[in-house]
N, CA, C, O and CB atoms as a CASP TS submission, in Angstrom:
PFRMAT TS
TARGET T0000
AUTHOR 0000-0000-0000
METHOD Language model
MODEL 1
PARENT N/A
ATOM      1  N   MET     1      54.108  37.179 114.476  1.00  0.00           N
ATOM      2  CA  MET     1      54.208  36.266 113.320  1.00  0.00           C
ATOM      3  C   MET     1      55.424  36.775 112.914  1.00  0.00           C
ATOM      4  O   MET     1      55.876  37.905 112.732  1.00  0.00           O
ATOM      5  CB  MET     1      53.048  36.267 112.206  1.00  0.00           C
ATOM      6  N   SER     2      56.190  34.666 112.739  1.00  0.00           N
ATOM      7  CA  SER     2      56.795  34.714 112.024  1.00  0.00           C
ATOM      8  C   SER     2      56.829  35.311 110.744  1.00  0.00           C
ATOM      9  O   SER     2      55.742  35.752 110.370  1.00  0.00           O
ATOM     10  CB  SER     2      56.907  33.982 112.102  1.00  0.00           C
ATOM     11  N   ARG     3      57.881  35.457 109.890  1.00  0.00           N
ATOM     12  CA  ARG     3      58.180  35.377 108.400  1.00  0.00           C
ATOM     13  C   ARG     3      58.992  34.487 107.589  1.00  0.00           C
ATOM     14  O   ARG     3      59.157  34.400 106.373  1.00  0.00           O
ATOM     15  CB  ARG     3      58.645  36.375 108.108  1.00  0.00           C
ATOM     16  N   HIS     4      59.343  34.004 108.343  1.00  0.00           N
ATOM     17  CA  HIS     4      60.020  32.659 107.808  1.00  0.00           C
ATOM     18  C   HIS     4      59.219  31.772 106.049  1.00  0.00           C
ATOM     19  O   HIS     4      58.013  31.641 105.837  1.00  0.00           O
ATOM     20  CB  HIS     4      59.736  31.431 109.433  1.00  0.00           C
ATOM     21  N   LEU     5      59.970  31.480 105.426  1.00  0.00           N
ATOM     22  CA  LEU     5      59.803  31.228 104.418  1.00  0.00           C
ATOM     23  C   LEU     5      59.697  29.845 104.060  1.00  0.00           C
ATOM     24  O   LEU     5      60.718  29.462 103.488  1.00  0.00           O
ATOM     25  CB  LEU     5      60.525  31.806 103.920  1.00  0.00           C
ATOM     26  N   ASN     6      58.075  28.208 104.310  1.00  0.00           N
ATOM     27  CA  ASN     6      58.929  27.334 104.508  1.00  0.00           C
ATOM     28  C   ASN     6      59.242  27.019 102.359  1.00  0.00           C
ATOM     29  O   ASN     6      59.122  27.939 101.550  1.00  0.00           O
ATOM     30  CB  ASN     6      58.113  25.901 105.780  1.00  0.00           C
ATOM     31  N   GLN     7      59.647  25.457 101.933  1.00  0.00           N
ATOM     32  CA  GLN     7      60.034  25.454 100.523  1.00  0.00           C
ATOM     33  C   GLN     7      60.389  24.281 100.712  1.00  0.00           C
ATOM     34  O   GLN     7      61.082  23.852 101.634  1.00  0.00           O
ATOM     35  CB  GLN     7      61.026  26.420  99.884  1.00  0.00           C
ATOM     36  N   VAL     8      59.906  23.692  99.802  1.00  0.00           N
ATOM     37  CA  VAL     8      59.003  22.301  99.743  1.00  0.00           C
ATOM     38  C   VAL     8      59.911  22.042  97.845  1.00  0.00           C
ATOM     39  O   VAL     8      59.759  22.766  96.861  1.00  0.00           O
ATOM     40  CB  VAL     8      56.472  22.681  99.863  1.00  0.00           C
ATOM     41  N   LEU     9      60.760  20.812  97.968  1.00  0.00           N
ATOM     42  CA  LEU     9      61.238  20.654  96.555  1.00  0.00           C
ATOM     43  C   LEU     9      60.296  19.451  96.160  1.00  0.00           C
ATOM     44  O   LEU     9      60.294  18.498  96.940  1.00  0.00           O
ATOM     45  CB  LEU     9      62.973  20.331  96.387  1.00  0.00           C
ATOM     46  N   LEU    10      59.434  19.379  94.950  1.00  0.00           N
ATOM     47  CA  LEU    10      58.085  18.432  94.306  1.00  0.00           C
ATOM     48  C   LEU    10      59.994  17.829  93.358  1.00  0.00           C
ATOM     49  O   LEU    10      60.867  18.588  92.937  1.00  0.00           O
ATOM     50  CB  LEU    10      55.990  19.681  92.926  1.00  0.00           C
ATOM     51  N   VAL    11      59.988  16.225  93.342  1.00  0.00           N
ATOM     52  CA  VAL    11      59.967  16.137  91.911  1.00  0.00           C
ATOM     53  C   VAL    11      59.302  15.283  91.291  1.00  0.00           C
ATOM     54  O   VAL    11      59.177  14.196  91.856  1.00  0.00           O
ATOM     55  CB  VAL    11      60.994  16.002  91.455  1.00  0.00           C
ATOM     56  N   GLY    12      58.657  15.467  89.941  1.00  0.00           N
ATOM     57  CA  GLY    12      57.920  14.447  89.905  1.00  0.00           C
ATOM     58  C   GLY    12      57.906  15.059  88.083  1.00  0.00           C
ATOM     59  O   GLY    12      58.944  15.373  87.500  1.00  0.00           O
ATOM     60  N   ASN    13      56.701  15.110  87.526  1.00  0.00           N
ATOM     61  CA  ASN    13      56.027  15.165  85.811  1.00  0.00           C
ATOM     62  C   ASN    13      54.847  16.257  85.869  1.00  0.00           C
ATOM     63  O   ASN    13      53.948  16.035  86.680  1.00  0.00           O
ATOM     64  CB  ASN    13      55.190  13.404  85.197  1.00  0.00           C
ATOM     65  N   LEU    14      54.788  17.154  85.257  1.00  0.00           N
ATOM     66  CA  LEU    14      53.700  18.505  84.921  1.00  0.00           C
ATOM     67  C   LEU    14      52.108  17.548  84.716  1.00  0.00           C
ATOM     68  O   LEU    14      52.301  16.568  83.997  1.00  0.00           O
ATOM     69  CB  LEU    14      54.291  19.609  82.980  1.00  0.00           C
ATOM     70  N   ALA    15      51.567  17.594  84.898  1.00  0.00           N
ATOM     71  CA  ALA    15      50.469  16.490  84.675  1.00  0.00           C
ATOM     72  C   ALA    15      49.672  17.066  83.401  1.00  0.00           C
ATOM     73  O   ALA    15      48.872  16.365  82.782  1.00  0.00           O
ATOM     74  CB  ALA    15      49.381  16.263  86.119  1.00  0.00           C
ATOM     75  N   ASP    16      50.048  18.830  82.951  1.00  0.00           N
ATOM     76  CA  ASP    16      49.309  18.850  81.841  1.00  0.00           C
ATOM     77  C   ASP    16      50.343  20.708  81.701  1.00  0.00           C
ATOM     78  O   ASP    16      50.975  21.369  82.525  1.00  0.00           O
ATOM     79  CB  ASP    16      47.129  18.587  82.098  1.00  0.00           C
ATOM     80  N   ASP    17      50.031  20.886  80.330  1.00  0.00           N
ATOM     81  CA  ASP    17      50.023  22.708  79.944  1.00  0.00           C
ATOM     82  C   ASP    17      50.427  23.923  82.072  1.00  0.00           C
ATOM     83  O   ASP    17      49.553  23.870  82.937  1.00  0.00           O
ATOM     84  CB  ASP    17      47.266  23.167  79.010  1.00  0.00           C
ATOM     85  N   PRO    18      50.899  24.214  82.162  1.00  0.00           N
ATOM     86  CA  PRO    18      50.971  25.120  82.990  1.00  0.00           C
ATOM     87  C   PRO    18      50.334  26.544  82.277  1.00  0.00           C
ATOM     88  O   PRO    18      50.738  27.007  81.211  1.00  0.00           O
ATOM     89  CB  PRO    18      52.419  25.143  83.449  1.00  0.00           C
ATOM     90  N   GLU    19      48.799  27.361  83.462  1.00  0.00           N
ATOM     91  CA  GLU    19      48.294  28.206  83.620  1.00  0.00           C
ATOM     92  C   GLU    19      48.979  29.562  83.648  1.00  0.00           C
ATOM     93  O   GLU    19      49.049  30.112  84.747  1.00  0.00           O
ATOM     94  CB  GLU    19      47.748  27.880  84.433  1.00  0.00           C
ATOM     95  N   VAL    20      49.487  30.168  82.603  1.00  0.00           N
ATOM     96  CA  VAL    20      49.968  31.568  83.171  1.00  0.00           C
ATOM     97  C   VAL    20      48.612  32.706  82.352  1.00  0.00           C
ATOM     98  O   VAL    20      47.976  32.552  81.310  1.00  0.00           O
ATOM     99  CB  VAL    20      52.020  31.967  82.512  1.00  0.00           C
ATOM    100  N   ARG    21      48.593  34.039  83.597  1.00  0.00           N
ATOM    101  CA  ARG    21      47.690  34.476  82.910  1.00  0.00           C
ATOM    102  C   ARG    21      48.452  35.867  84.151  1.00  0.00           C
ATOM    103  O   ARG    21      49.199  35.768  85.125  1.00  0.00           O
ATOM    104  CB  ARG    21      45.893  33.623  82.776  1.00  0.00           C
ATOM    105  N   THR    22      47.711  37.192  83.392  1.00  0.00           N
ATOM    106  CA  THR    22      47.751  37.741  84.491  1.00  0.00           C
ATOM    107  C   THR    22      46.955  38.526  85.311  1.00  0.00           C
ATOM    108  O   THR    22      45.844  38.833  84.878  1.00  0.00           O
ATOM    109  CB  THR    22      48.445  38.158  84.399  1.00  0.00           C
ATOM    110  N   VAL    23      47.256  38.868  86.278  1.00  0.00           N
ATOM    111  CA  VAL    23      46.037  39.518  87.861  1.00  0.00           C
ATOM    112  C   VAL    23      46.419  40.652  87.677  1.00  0.00           C
ATOM    113  O   VAL    23      47.492  40.893  87.123  1.00  0.00           O
ATOM    114  CB  VAL    23      46.254  39.052  89.811  1.00  0.00           C
ATOM    115  N   GLY    24      45.371  41.826  88.237  1.00  0.00           N
ATOM    116  CA  GLY    24      45.031  43.082  89.154  1.00  0.00           C
ATOM    117  C   GLY    24      46.070  43.452  88.406  1.00  0.00           C
ATOM    118  O   GLY    24      46.999  42.963  87.763  1.00  0.00           O
ATOM    119  N   GLN    25      45.454  44.809  88.798  1.00  0.00           N
ATOM    120  CA  GLN    25      45.686  46.293  88.495  1.00  0.00           C
ATOM    121  C   GLN    25      47.329  46.422  88.283  1.00  0.00           C
ATOM    122  O   GLN    25      47.648  47.572  87.982  1.00  0.00           O
ATOM    123  CB  GLN    25      45.089  47.328  89.840  1.00  0.00           C
ATOM    124  N   GLN    26      48.249  45.652  88.359  1.00  0.00           N
ATOM    125  CA  GLN    26      49.831  46.181  88.575  1.00  0.00           C
ATOM    126  C   GLN    26      50.498  44.837  87.912  1.00  0.00           C
ATOM    127  O   GLN    26      51.617  44.398  88.178  1.00  0.00           O
ATOM    128  CB  GLN    26      50.404  46.513  90.501  1.00  0.00           C
ATOM    129  N   GLY    27      49.284  44.131  86.723  1.00  0.00           N
ATOM    130  CA  GLY    27      49.732  42.687  86.166  1.00  0.00           C
ATOM    131  C   GLY    27      50.566  41.969  86.765  1.00  0.00           C
ATOM    132  O   GLY    27      51.553  41.476  86.219  1.00  0.00           O
ATOM    133  N   SER    28      50.204  41.808  88.166  1.00  0.00           N
ATOM    134  CA  SER    28      51.481  40.308  88.270  1.00  0.00           C
ATOM    135  C   SER    28      50.896  39.142  87.552  1.00  0.00           C
ATOM    136  O   SER    28      49.708  38.900  87.338  1.00  0.00           O
ATOM    137  CB  SER    28      51.824  39.588  90.095  1.00  0.00           C
ATOM    138  N   ILE    29      52.123  38.360  87.169  1.00  0.00           N
ATOM    139  CA  ILE    29      52.324  36.598  86.956  1.00  0.00           C
ATOM    140  C   ILE    29      51.681  35.804  87.748  1.00  0.00           C
ATOM    141  O   ILE    29      51.997  35.745  88.936  1.00  0.00           O
ATOM    142  CB  ILE    29      53.698  36.039  87.159  1.00  0.00           C
ATOM    143  N   LEU    30      50.691  35.070  87.244  1.00  0.00           N
ATOM    144  CA  LEU    30      50.230  34.056  88.156  1.00  0.00           C
ATOM    145  C   LEU    30      49.807  32.484  87.264  1.00  0.00           C
ATOM    146  O   LEU    30      48.968  32.216  86.405  1.00  0.00           O
ATOM    147  CB  LEU    30      48.835  34.793  88.985  1.00  0.00           C
ATOM    148  N   SER    31      50.659  31.840  87.842  1.00  0.00           N
ATOM    149  CA  SER    31      51.326  30.258  87.164  1.00  0.00           C
ATOM    150  C   SER    31      50.543  29.032  87.726  1.00  0.00           C
ATOM    151  O   SER    31      50.966  28.648  88.816  1.00  0.00           O
ATOM    152  CB  SER    31      53.130  29.931  87.673  1.00  0.00           C
ATOM    153  N   LYS    32      49.712  28.485  87.317  1.00  0.00           N
ATOM    154  CA  LYS    32      48.721  27.684  88.126  1.00  0.00           C
ATOM    155  C   LYS    32      49.311  26.124  87.180  1.00  0.00           C
ATOM    156  O   LYS    32      49.498  26.104  85.963  1.00  0.00           O
ATOM    157  CB  LYS    32      46.662  28.341  87.920  1.00  0.00           C
ATOM    158  N   PHE    33      49.510  24.945  88.120  1.00  0.00           N
ATOM    159  CA  PHE    33      49.989  23.935  87.579  1.00  0.00           C
ATOM    160  C   PHE    33      50.217  22.272  88.377  1.00  0.00           C
ATOM    161  O   PHE    33      50.881  22.254  89.414  1.00  0.00           O
ATOM    162  CB  PHE    33      51.132  24.555  87.170  1.00  0.00           C
ATOM    163  N   THR    34      49.881  21.497  88.062  1.00  0.00           N
ATOM    164  CA  THR    34      49.539  20.614  88.907  1.00  0.00           C
ATOM    165  C   THR    34      51.053  19.209  88.820  1.00  0.00           C
ATOM    166  O   THR    34      51.423  18.616  87.807  1.00  0.00           O
ATOM    167  CB  THR    34      47.789  20.143  88.376  1.00  0.00           C
ATOM    168  N   VAL    35      51.419  19.113  89.764  1.00  0.00           N
ATOM    169  CA  VAL    35      53.102  18.149  89.774  1.00  0.00           C
ATOM    170  C   VAL    35      52.214  16.454  90.042  1.00  0.00           C
ATOM    171  O   VAL    35      51.312  16.341  90.872  1.00  0.00           O
ATOM    172  CB  VAL    35      54.680  18.786  91.794  1.00  0.00           C
ATOM    173  N   ALA    36      52.630  15.458  89.295  1.00  0.00           N
ATOM    174  CA  ALA    36      52.545  14.260  90.395  1.00  0.00           C
ATOM    175  C   ALA    36      53.804  13.889  90.288  1.00  0.00           C
ATOM    176  O   ALA    36      54.638  14.103  89.409  1.00  0.00           O
ATOM    177  CB  ALA    36      51.503  12.980  90.181  1.00  0.00           C
ATOM    178  N   THR    37      53.887  12.801  92.145  1.00  0.00           N
ATOM    179  CA  THR    37      54.852  12.759  92.282  1.00  0.00           C
ATOM    180  C   THR    37      54.534  11.448  92.695  1.00  0.00           C
ATOM    181  O   THR    37      53.430  10.981  92.976  1.00  0.00           O
ATOM    182  CB  THR    37      55.477  13.702  92.881  1.00  0.00           C
ATOM    183  N   ASN    38      55.790  10.846  92.695  1.00  0.00           N
ATOM    184  CA  ASN    38      54.837   8.621  92.518  1.00  0.00           C
ATOM    185  C   ASN    38      56.432   8.422  94.052  1.00  0.00           C
ATOM    186  O   ASN    38      57.388   9.047  94.512  1.00  0.00           O
ATOM    187  CB  ASN    38      55.442   6.778  89.409  1.00  0.00           C
ATOM    188  N   GLU    39      55.431   6.657  94.254  1.00  0.00           N
ATOM    189  CA  GLU    39      56.212   6.876  95.699  1.00  0.00           C
ATOM    190  C   GLU    39      56.056   5.675  95.075  1.00  0.00           C
ATOM    191  O   GLU    39      55.086   5.446  94.352  1.00  0.00           O
ATOM    192  CB  GLU    39      55.809   7.496  97.383  1.00  0.00           C
ATOM    193  N   GLU    40      57.335   4.513  95.390  1.00  0.00           N
ATOM    194  CA  GLU    40      57.054   3.207  95.307  1.00  0.00           C
ATOM    195  C   GLU    40      57.468   2.272  96.492  1.00  0.00           C
ATOM    196  O   GLU    40      58.427   2.473  97.236  1.00  0.00           O
ATOM    197  CB  GLU    40      57.618   2.797  94.152  1.00  0.00           C
ATOM    198  N   TYR    41      56.824   1.495  96.536  1.00  0.00           N
ATOM    199  CA  TYR    41      57.308   0.730  98.082  1.00  0.00           C
ATOM    200  C   TYR    41      56.472  -0.955  97.856  1.00  0.00           C
ATOM    201  O   TYR    41      55.490  -1.306  97.201  1.00  0.00           O
ATOM    202  CB  TYR    41      56.417   1.897  99.930  1.00  0.00           C
ATOM    203  N   THR    42      57.466  -1.707  98.786  1.00  0.00           N
ATOM    204  CA  THR    42      56.959  -3.203  99.120  1.00  0.00           C
ATOM    205  C   THR    42      56.458  -3.261 100.338  1.00  0.00           C
ATOM    206  O   THR    42      56.907  -2.879 101.418  1.00  0.00           O
ATOM    207  CB  THR    42      57.993  -4.284  99.071  1.00  0.00           C
ATOM    208  N   THR    43      55.278  -3.887  99.980  1.00  0.00           N
ATOM    209  CA  THR    43      54.350  -4.034 101.938  1.00  0.00           C
ATOM    210  C   THR    43      55.098  -5.831 101.894  1.00  0.00           C
ATOM    211  O   THR    43      55.554  -6.747 101.209  1.00  0.00           O
ATOM    212  CB  THR    43      51.364  -3.975 102.040  1.00  0.00           C
ATOM    213  N   LYS    44      54.616  -5.153 103.687  1.00  0.00           N
ATOM    214  CA  LYS    44      55.110  -6.892 103.871  1.00  0.00           C
ATOM    215  C   LYS    44      54.914  -8.110 104.117  1.00  0.00           C
ATOM    216  O   LYS    44      55.286  -9.024 104.852  1.00  0.00           O
ATOM    217  CB  LYS    44      55.614  -7.129 104.393  1.00  0.00           C
ATOM    218  N   ALA    45      53.871  -7.741 102.873  1.00  0.00           N
ATOM    219  CA  ALA    45      53.425  -9.392 101.954  1.00  0.00           C
ATOM    220  C   ALA    45      53.677  -9.528 101.003  1.00  0.00           C
ATOM    221  O   ALA    45      52.992 -10.193 100.226  1.00  0.00           O
ATOM    222  CB  ALA    45      52.195  -9.874 101.668  1.00  0.00           C
ATOM    223  N   GLY    46      55.123  -8.758 100.594  1.00  0.00           N
ATOM    224  CA  GLY    46      56.122  -8.799  99.198  1.00  0.00           C
ATOM    225  C   GLY    46      55.258  -7.979  98.280  1.00  0.00           C
ATOM    226  O   GLY    46      55.960  -7.527  97.375  1.00  0.00           O
ATOM    227  N   ASP    47      54.597  -7.789  98.223  1.00  0.00           N
ATOM    228  CA  ASP    47      53.773  -6.875  97.277  1.00  0.00           C
ATOM    229  C   ASP    47      54.087  -5.077  96.432  1.00  0.00           C
ATOM    230  O   ASP    47      53.647  -4.059  96.967  1.00  0.00           O
ATOM    231  CB  ASP    47      52.592  -6.748  98.227  1.00  0.00           C
ATOM    232  N   GLN    48      54.462  -5.059  95.815  1.00  0.00           N
ATOM    233  CA  GLN    48      55.005  -4.250  95.201  1.00  0.00           C
ATOM    234  C   GLN    48      54.057  -2.898  95.229  1.00  0.00           C
ATOM    235  O   GLN    48      53.472  -3.205  94.191  1.00  0.00           O
ATOM    236  CB  GLN    48      55.329  -4.852  93.960  1.00  0.00           C
ATOM    237  N   VAL    49      53.598  -1.964  95.503  1.00  0.00           N
ATOM    238  CA  VAL    49      52.889  -0.999  95.401  1.00  0.00           C
ATOM    239  C   VAL    49      53.310   0.419  94.320  1.00  0.00           C
ATOM    240  O   VAL    49      54.482   0.788  94.386  1.00  0.00           O
ATOM    241  CB  VAL    49      52.782  -0.746  96.752  1.00  0.00           C
ATOM    242  N   GLU    50      52.750   0.871  93.747  1.00  0.00           N
ATOM    243  CA  GLU    50      53.449   2.223  93.607  1.00  0.00           C
ATOM    244  C   GLU    50      51.494   3.464  93.303  1.00  0.00           C
ATOM    245  O   GLU    50      50.477   3.177  92.671  1.00  0.00           O
ATOM    246  CB  GLU    50      55.040   2.037  91.646  1.00  0.00           C
ATOM    247  N   LYS    51      51.960   5.054  94.333  1.00  0.00           N
ATOM    248  CA  LYS    51      51.449   5.635  94.843  1.00  0.00           C
ATOM    249  C   LYS    51      51.432   7.032  93.880  1.00  0.00           C
ATOM    250  O   LYS    51      52.487   7.612  93.626  1.00  0.00           O
ATOM    251  CB  LYS    51      51.910   5.501  96.062  1.00  0.00           C
ATOM    252  N   THR    52      50.188   7.488  93.395  1.00  0.00           N
ATOM    253  CA  THR    52      50.444   8.156  92.418  1.00  0.00           C
ATOM    254  C   THR    52      49.933   9.937  93.539  1.00  0.00           C
ATOM    255  O   THR    52      48.759  10.212  93.790  1.00  0.00           O
ATOM    256  CB  THR    52      49.417   7.448  90.793  1.00  0.00           C
ATOM    257  N   GLN    53      50.971  10.702  93.929  1.00  0.00           N
ATOM    258  CA  GLN    53      50.067  11.806  94.357  1.00  0.00           C
ATOM    259  C   GLN    53      50.133  13.484  93.484  1.00  0.00           C
ATOM    260  O   GLN    53      51.170  14.109  93.262  1.00  0.00           O
ATOM    261  CB  GLN    53      50.498  11.969  95.997  1.00  0.00           C
ATOM    262  N   TRP    54      49.026  13.824  93.194  1.00  0.00           N
ATOM    263  CA  TRP    54      49.042  15.197  92.829  1.00  0.00           C
ATOM    264  C   TRP    54      48.796  16.194  93.528  1.00  0.00           C
ATOM    265  O   TRP    54      47.954  16.305  94.419  1.00  0.00           O
ATOM    266  CB  TRP    54      48.414  15.391  92.037  1.00  0.00           C
ATOM    267  N   THR    55      49.586  17.005  93.107  1.00  0.00           N
ATOM    268  CA  THR    55      49.488  18.349  93.832  1.00  0.00           C
ATOM    269  C   THR    55      49.701  19.416  93.305  1.00  0.00           C
ATOM    270  O   THR    55      50.534  19.553  92.408  1.00  0.00           O
ATOM    271  CB  THR    55      50.181  18.477  94.755  1.00  0.00           C
ATOM    272  N   ARG    56      48.846  20.536  93.862  1.00  0.00           N
ATOM    273  CA  ARG    56      48.343  22.041  92.430  1.00  0.00           C
ATOM    274  C   ARG    56      49.163  22.950  93.020  1.00  0.00           C
ATOM    275  O   ARG    56      48.812  23.223  94.168  1.00  0.00           O
ATOM    276  CB  ARG    56      46.338  22.915  92.284  1.00  0.00           C
ATOM    277  N   CYS    57      50.296  23.606  92.566  1.00  0.00           N
ATOM    278  CA  CYS    57      50.862  24.645  92.416  1.00  0.00           C
ATOM    279  C   CYS    57      50.727  25.995  91.848  1.00  0.00           C
ATOM    280  O   CYS    57      50.193  26.285  90.778  1.00  0.00           O
ATOM    281  CB  CYS    57      51.482  24.307  92.112  1.00  0.00           C
ATOM    282  N   VAL    58      51.297  26.809  92.728  1.00  0.00           N
ATOM    283  CA  VAL    58      50.878  27.952  92.047  1.00  0.00           C
ATOM    284  C   VAL    58      51.696  28.724  92.235  1.00  0.00           C
ATOM    285  O   VAL    58      51.872  29.043  93.411  1.00  0.00           O
ATOM    286  CB  VAL    58      49.765  28.464  92.293  1.00  0.00           C
ATOM    287  N   ALA    59      52.583  29.384  91.145  1.00  0.00           N
ATOM    288  CA  ALA    59      53.481  30.668  91.537  1.00  0.00           C
ATOM    289  C   ALA    59      53.302  31.780  91.110  1.00  0.00           C
ATOM    290  O   ALA    59      52.529  31.887  90.157  1.00  0.00           O
ATOM    291  CB  ALA    59      54.662  30.614  91.274  1.00  0.00           C
ATOM    292  N   TRP    60      54.067  33.215  91.762  1.00  0.00           N
ATOM    293  CA  TRP    60      53.114  34.322  91.385  1.00  0.00           C
ATOM    294  C   TRP    60      54.334  34.636  91.112  1.00  0.00           C
ATOM    295  O   TRP    60      55.203  33.878  91.544  1.00  0.00           O
ATOM    296  CB  TRP    60      52.021  35.200  92.280  1.00  0.00           C
ATOM    297  N   ASN    61      54.972  36.507  89.881  1.00  0.00           N
ATOM    298  CA  ASN    61      55.624  37.066  90.007  1.00  0.00           C
ATOM    299  C   ASN    61      56.581  36.629  89.035  1.00  0.00           C
ATOM    300  O   ASN    61      56.284  36.256  87.900  1.00  0.00           O
ATOM    301  CB  ASN    61      55.761  37.181  91.081  1.00  0.00           C
ATOM    302  N   GLY    62      58.186  36.707  89.695  1.00  0.00           N
ATOM    303  CA  GLY    62      58.985  36.066  88.954  1.00  0.00           C
ATOM    304  C   GLY    62      59.294  34.480  88.829  1.00  0.00           C
ATOM    305  O   GLY    62      60.155  34.001  88.090  1.00  0.00           O
ATOM    306  N   THR    63      58.469  33.784  89.654  1.00  0.00           N
ATOM    307  CA  THR    63      58.993  32.272  89.525  1.00  0.00           C
ATOM    308  C   THR    63      58.019  31.378  88.741  1.00  0.00           C
ATOM    309  O   THR    63      58.053  30.208  88.361  1.00  0.00           O
ATOM    310  CB  THR    63      59.193  31.584  91.008  1.00  0.00           C
ATOM    311  N   ALA    64      56.821  32.754  88.613  1.00  0.00           N
ATOM    312  CA  ALA    64      55.653  32.190  87.357  1.00  0.00           C
ATOM    313  C   ALA    64      55.841  31.743  85.855  1.00  0.00           C
ATOM    314  O   ALA    64      55.237  30.913  85.176  1.00  0.00           O
ATOM    315  CB  ALA    64      54.722  33.271  87.089  1.00  0.00           C
ATOM    316  N   GLU    65      57.426  33.014  85.440  1.00  0.00           N
ATOM    317  CA  GLU    65      57.613  33.143  84.137  1.00  0.00           C
ATOM    318  C   GLU    65      58.441  32.015  83.608  1.00  0.00           C
ATOM    319  O   GLU    65      58.721  31.964  82.411  1.00  0.00           O
ATOM    320  CB  GLU    65      58.169  34.397  83.868  1.00  0.00           C
TER
END
């Protein structure tokens, strides 16, 4: 099994305040949040289209603080 880590950069807006909590016996920090990213383009017919994609994210420990 490969031990490589994939990295993604989302540029958008937070949908709401992040949910931050402590979980487990060791007190790991968990943060859940949703990022809205927008895409704008013009169709062949000349119509302007804007689409929003909602991405649910989870961060653990150092990245969650």
